[in-house]
C-alpha positions in Angstrom: -19.4 18.2 10.7 -16.0 16.5 10.8 -13.1 18.7 9.8 -11.0 17.0 7.1 -7.9 19.0 8.0 -8.2 18.2 11.7 -8.5 14.5 10.9 -5.4 14.6 8.8 -3.4 16.5 11.4 -4.6 14.0 14.1 -3.5 11.0 12.0 -0.1 12.6 11.3 0.4 13.4 15.0 -0.4 9.9 16.0 1.7 8.2 13.3 5.2 7.2 14.3 6.0 7.6 10.6 5.9 11.3 10.4 6.8 12.7 13.9 10.6 12.9 13.4 13.1 11.4 11.0 13.7 7.8 12.1 17.3 6.6 12.7 18.1 3.0 12.0 21.6 1.7 11.5 23.0 5.2 12.0 21.2 6.7 8.9 18.2 8.9 9.1 15.1 7.8 7.2 13.7 10.8 5.2 11.2 12.9 7.1 7.8 12.3 5.4 7.0 15.0 2.9 3.3 14.8 3.5 2.4 15.3 -0.2 -1.0 16.9 -0.5 -3.2 14.4 -2.4 -5.8 15.6 -4.8 -9.4 16.1 -3.6 -12.0 14.8 -6.0 -15.0 16.5 -7.4 -18.3 16.1 -5.5 -21.4 17.8 -4.3 -21.8 19.6 -0.9 -24.4 17.3 0.7 -23.3 15.9 4.0 -24.6 12.7 5.6 -23.7 11.2 9.0 -24.1 7.5 9.4 -25.4 7.9 12.9 -28.5 9.5 11.4 -29.1 6.3 9.4 -28.9 3.9 12.3 -25.2 3.2 12.7 -24.3 2.4 16.3 -20.5 2.0 16.3 -20.4 -0.1 19.5 -18.2 -2.9 18.2 -21.1 -5.4 18.4 -23.9 -4.2 16.2 -23.7 -4.9 12.4 -23.6 -1.4 10.9 -23.2 -2.4 7.3 -26.7 -1.5 6.2 -26.8 1.8 8.0 -23.5 3.0 6.5 -24.7 1.8 3.0 -28.0 3.7 3.5 -26.1 6.9 4.2 -24.1 6.5 1.1 -27.1 5.6 -1.0 -29.0 8.7 0.2 -26.5 11.1 -1.5 -28.0 12.9 -4.4 -26.7 12.5 -8.0 -24.0 15.2 -7.4 -22.6 13.2 -4.5 -21.2 14.6 -1.3 -19.7 13.6 2.0 -20.5 10.6 4.3 -19.2 11.1 7.8 -18.3 8.2 10.2 -17.8 9.5 13.8 -15.5 7.8 16.3 -16.5 4.2 17.2 -16.1 0.6 16.1 -18.5 -0.3 13.3 -18.9 -4.0 12.5 -19.0 -4.7 8.7 -20.4 -7.7 6.9 -17.7 -8.1 4.2 -20.0 -10.4 2.1 -22.2 -7.4 1.6 -19.3 -4.9 1.9 -19.6 -1.1 1.9 -20.1 -0.1 -1.8 -18.8 3.3 -2.5 -20.3 5.5 -5.2 -19.1 8.2 -7.5 -18.5 11.7 -6.4 -18.2 11.0 -2.7 -15.9 11.4 0.2 -16.0 8.7 2.9 -14.7 10.8 5.8 -13.9 8.8 8.9 -13.0 10.3 12.3 -9.4 9.3 13.3 -10.9 7.1 16.0 -13.4 5.4 13.7 -12.8 1.7 13.0 -14.5 -0.3 10.3 -14.0 -3.9 11.5 -14.7 -7.0 9.5 -17.1 -9.5 11.1 -15.6 -13.0 11.5 -16.4 -15.0 8.4 -15.3 -18.0 6.3 -15.4 -16.2 2.9 -12.7 -16.8 0.3 -13.4 -13.4 -1.4 -14.6 -10.4 0.6 -13.9 -6.7 1.2 -14.6 -4.0 3.7 -14.7 -1.1 1.2 -15.5 -1.6 -2.5 -15.0 0.7 -5.4 -16.3 -0.8 -8.7 -16.1 1.4 -11.8 -16.8 4.5 -9.9 -15.1 7.9 -10.4 -14.1 10.8 -8.1 -14.0 8.8 -4.9 -12.1 9.7 -1.8 -11.5 7.7 1.4 -10.0 9.5 4.3 -9.2 8.9 8.0 -9.9 6.1 10.5 -8.9 2.4 10.4 -9.9 -0.7 8.6 -9.4 -3.9 10.5 -9.8 -7.4 8.9 -10.7 -10.6 10.6 -7.4 -12.6 10.0 -7.2 -13.4 13.7 -10.6 -15.1 13.9 -11.2 -16.0 10.2 -12.5 -19.5 9.5 -10.1 -21.0 7.0 -11.9 -23.9 5.3 -11.1 -26.2 2.4 -8.1 -26.0 0.2 -8.4 -22.3 -0.7 -5.7 -19.8 0.5 -8.4 -17.3 1.4 -6.2 -14.6 -0.1 -8.9 -12.3 -1.5 -10.1 -10.7 1.7 -9.1 -7.1 1.2 -9.5 -3.9 3.2 -10.1 -1.8 0.1 -10.8 -3.3 -3.4 -10.7 -0.7 -6.2 -11.7 -2.2 -9.6 -11.9 0.2 -12.6 -12.0 3.3 -10.4 -11.1 6.6 -12.0 -9.8 9.6 -10.0 -9.6 7.8 -6.6 -7.8 9.1 -3.5 -7.1 7.0 -0.5 -5.4 8.9 2.4 -4.7 9.2 6.1 -5.8 5.8 7.2 -4.5 2.5 8.7 -5.5 -0.8 7.3 -4.5 -4.0 9.0 -5.1 -7.7 9.6 -6.9 -8.5 6.3 -6.9 -12.1 5.1 -5.7 -10.8 1.7 -4.4 -7.3 0.8 -4.6 -4.1 2.8 -5.4 -2.3 -0.5 -5.8 -3.8 -4.0 -6.1 -1.7 -7.1 -6.9 -3.2 -10.5 -9.6 -3.7 -13.1 -8.2 -1.0 -15.4 -8.3 1.6 -12.7 -6.5 4.9 -13.4 -5.6 8.1 -11.7 -5.4 6.6 -8.2 -3.5 8.3 -5.4 -2.6 6.6 -2.1 -1.1 8.9 0.5 -0.1 8.7 4.1 -1.5 5.3 4.9 -0.2 2.4 7.0 -1.0 -1.0 5.7 0.4 -3.6 8.1 0.0 -7.2 9.3 -2.1 -8.3 6.3 -1.7 -11.8 5.0 -1.0 -11.4 1.2 0.2 -7.9 0.4 0.2 -4.5 2.0 -0.7 -3.1 -1.5 -1.4 -4.9 -4.8 -1.2 -2.9 -8.0 -2.5 -5.0 -10.8 -4.2 -4.1 -14.1 -4.1 -0.3 -14.0 -2.3 2.9 -15.0 -1.2 6.2 -13.4 -1.0 5.2 -9.7 0.9 7.3 -7.2 1.8 6.2 -3.7 3.2 8.7 -1.3 4.4 8.9 2.3 3.1 5.4 3.4 4.2 2.3 5.2 3.6 -1.3 4.0 4.9 -3.7 6.6 4.7 -7.1 8.4 2.9 -8.9 5.6 2.8 -12.6 6.3 0.4 -15.5 5.8 -0.1 -16.4 2.1 2.1 -15.8 -1.0 3.5 -13.5 -2.3 3.8 -11.8 1.2 5.3 -8.5 -0.1 4.9 -4.9 1.1 3.9 -3.8 -2.4 3.3 -6.2 -5.4 3.1 -4.6 -8.8 1.7 -7.5 -10.8 -0.9 -7.3 -13.5 -3.3 -10.2 -14.0 -2.6 -12.6 -16.9 -3.1 -10.9 -20.2 -3.1 -7.4 -18.8 -0.5 -4.6 -18.2 0.4 -2.1 -15.6 2.2 1.2 -16.2 3.0 4.7 -15.0 3.5 3.9 -11.3 5.2 6.2 -8.8 6.2 5.1 -5.3 7.7 8.0 -3.4 8.9 8.5 0.2 7.5 5.2 1.4 8.7 2.5 3.8 8.5 -1.2 3.0 9.7 -3.2 6.0 9.5 -6.5 7.9 7.5 -8.3 5.2 7.9 -12.1 4.9 9.2 -11.9 1.3 10.0 -8.8 -0.7 9.7 -5.2 0.2 8.6 -4.5 -3.4 7.9 -7.1 -6.1 7.5 -6.1 -9.8 6.3 -8.9 -12.0 5.9 -9.0 -15.8 4.1 -6.8 -18.3 4.9 -3.7 -16.3 6.5 -0.4 -17.4 7.3 3.2 -16.5 7.7 2.6 -12.8 9.6 5.0 -10.4 10.6 4.1 -6.9 12.3 7.1 -5.2 13.1 8.3 -1.7 11.9 5.1 -0.1 13.4 2.8 2.6 13.2 -1.0 2.0 14.5 -2.7 5.1 14.4 -5.9 7.2 12.4 -7.9 4.7 12.5 -11.6 4.8 14.0 -11.9 1.3 14.8 -9.1 -1.2 14.3 -5.5 -0.7 13.2 -5.2 -4.4 12.9 -7.9 -7.1 11.8 -7.5 -10.7 10.9 -9.8 -13.6 9.6 -8.7 -17.0 9.5 -4.9 -16.4 10.8 -2.0 -18.6 11.6 1.6 -18.0 12.3 1.4 -14.3 13.8 4.2 -12.3 15.2 3.4 -8.8 16.8 6.5 -7.2 17.5 8.0 -3.8 16.4 4.9 -1.9 17.9 3.1 1.1 18.2 -0.7 1.0 19.3 -2.2 4.3 19.2 -5.2 6.5 17.2 -7.3 4.1 17.6 -11.1 4.6 18.6 -11.6 0.9 20.0 -9.2 -1.7 19.0 -5.6 -1.5 17.9 -5.5 -5.2 17.7 -8.2 -7.9 17.0 -7.2 -11.5 15.9 -10.4 -13.1 14.7 -12.0 -16.4 13.0 -9.7 -18.9 14.0 -6.5 -17.0 15.3 -3.7 -19.2 15.7 0.1 -19.2 16.7 0.3 -15.5 18.3 3.4 -14.0 19.6 2.5 -10.5 21.4 5.5 -9.0 21.9 7.7 -5.9 20.8 4.9 -3.6 22.3 3.9 -0.3 22.8 0.2 0.5 24.3 -1.7 3.5 24.1 -4.9 5.5 21.9 -6.7 3.0 21.9 -10.5 2.8 21.8 -10.7 6.6 21.2 -14.4 6.4 24.9 -14.9 5.6 25.9 -12.9 8.6 27.2 -9.3 9.0 29.8 -8.0 6.6 32.0 -5.2 7.7 33.3 -2.7 5.1 34.4 0.9 4.9 31.8 3.2 3.4 32.4 3.9 -0.3 30.9 5.3 -3.4 30.9 3.3 -6.6 29.7 3.8 -10.2 28.7 0.6 -12.1 28.6 -2.9 -10.8 31.3 -5.2 -9.5 31.1 -8.3 -7.2 32.0 -6.0 -4.3 28.3 -5.0 -4.2 26.7 -8.4 -5.0 24.9 -8.4 -1.6 23.3 -5.1 -2.5 22.6 -5.3 -6.3 22.5 -8.2 -8.7 21.7 -8.3 -12.4 20.5 -11.7 -13.6 18.8 -13.6 -16.4 19.9 -11.2 -19.1 18.4 -8.2 -17.4 19.6 -4.8 -18.7 20.3 -2.2 -16.0 22.4 0.9 -15.8 24.0 1.1 -12.4 24.9 4.7 -11.8 26.7 6.1 -8.8 25.5 4.7 -5.5 26.7 4.7 -1.9 27.5 1.6 0.2 28.3 1.0 3.8 
């Protein structure tokens, strides 16, 4: 039986995120707090995918075997274990998770998408299920070999798609090279916790948070997104006609994305971004449009190609305080200045913070270098 705690420790040990505080530009990035995410209710039955025909050799299609192990769980649910190995997944069929289960992957287990030409496809799929937990291992998409045909952007190939899930935990894993998002949460999902994941080199988003409420994201990295718009680390953007509320992003890093570190777009409310680092993104560190009741505190905005933060049209109820900003708008060249602390907004900090389009934001006391 795989030991959940050993898997978590192994992931943490191997992650450059959590080994030591990271120094960039002379300022230490916060050491990761390793928030303990909630475990979800489930039965005690344990299944191992190897006992259902999974090979894990990087060649054999293991989709049916993994699904059979999941389907064999009793009504009370339980744990499905995936040992070390590379398991090829048919993302047209996808791995359909069920309620009351933990998908427990060895740190050296990889679920790899088979090359395909599908516009919409997923490695792991949660559809109106409750008390679901995904832990450990890696998910790898097929962006490098994908067959891009026709006029479609092929932007809906996600590592994890969670639609309408309730009480879902996603933790201690790496998801990369998906043709769409690393992780996408929507469909009126609620009580979703994402902790200690690395979502990197995906085409559309590291993480999309759409039509949902009560989502918490801790101790994670969303980086190097590039390929099809919006190309952000995190995009909080409900589908047309829907809303998104009560979102916490804490102690995360959004870096080296083609566009924004974080994008917050319309019909969103009650969002907190705290203790995060937003750096070296190809445009803004953070951009908003049409959001209310937004708290942005204790973050670092640095080395972004455009403005560190822009509060734009329809944004109101913003508290921006206790943040550190420096060397933003790098596309205009470096700007040398003596470190200072400032309360409120003046043009002196226009590379770091802008309020536009009638947005209403309270700029408290912040530090600048």
